[in-house]
N, C-alpha and C positions, 0 to 999 in steps of 0.2 A: 398525507402520505397514504398511498395504496400499496398493499402487498398482495401479489407481486406488483412492483412498480410498473406502470404501463410502458416505460421506456427502457427497462432493464435489458431488453434484447439488443439494444444498440449501444450499450455502454460497456466497453471491455473492462473497465475498472471494477465493474460489478461481476461480470461473467467469469473472468479469469480466477479470482479467489474462490468462487463457488466451485469451479471445476477442479481446483487444486484439492478441495475438500472431498469432492465426489466427482470423478471424471465421467460418470455415467448419468449425472443428474439431468432431469428433464423439466421443462417448464410446466408448472402445475396446471395451467389452463390449456395451452396449445398441445401439450404432450410431446413437443419436439425436444430433442437433445440440445442442451445449451451449447455444446460444442459447435453445432451447426451455426448458431447465431454468432459465436465468437469468430468462427472461420470467415464470416462475412463482414466483420468489423475491421477497421483500420487500427492496427495495434502497434504501428512503428514507433509511436511516441509514448507507449504505455510503459511505465516503470513502477514496479511494485516495491514497497518498503523492504520486504525480505530480500529481494534481489539486490537492493542497494547495500544492505548490511553484508551480504555474502561477498559482494564485489570488493568491499573494503578489507576483508579478512585476508 
């Protein structure tokens, strides 16, 4: 495992939780905002655990 993982920028299940913690977070190597990467990902099937819980309440 490498940190940052070399494919994190194409994995919305990694990017979205990081952006929930810090909406302004940048990639430590490229210095690009992670939101830019998330905006380029297909997130239509992305479901986060917290969203599932809130939907059931």
